[in-house]
C-alpha positions, 0 to 999 in steps of 0.5 A: 500500500505504501508503494501504491498510494501517494499519501499512504506513507504520511498516513502511517506516520500520522498513526505513529504520532498518535501512540505515546512514546512509553517504555514497554508500551503494550499495544493490541493491533487488531487487523494488523496485516503486514504491520505497516503501522508497526513499522512506524510505531517501532521507530519511536517505541523500540520496546513496545510489546504488541499482540497482533491479530489478523485473519491472514496467516500469510500477512502475519508471516510477512510481519514476522519476517519483517520484524524477526528481530522483535519476535520476543515482543510480538504475539501473533494471533491468526483469526477474527478479532471478534472471536479470538481469545486475547491475552488477559494482561491488558493493553495500554492502547489498542489500534485498528488501521484499515481493517473493518472493511474486511468484515461483512455487516452481518458476519458478526452480530453478537452483542457487545 
């Protein structure tokens, strides 16, 4: 996406600026894909610990390869973020960047 959409790189830098720089920040990334937002977030939050949830195992594998030096701080979960069990330790921030359009209107109708 960064290569095909002119404003995309600035968009991901803007997302990064929304995440406070905090040592050991715990992030939940819902619909993380290949981690385009994490590429930027890790520049300032080098000690971030991230739980990444995505429907696509292939996308998570690309994320894993890109950030193989951070595997001890990444928890990659394949599945729908409406259905997977999330770790109970809690998070400092949750993000979801451009993922909701992958879910149909009636696909997940459970009440929150």
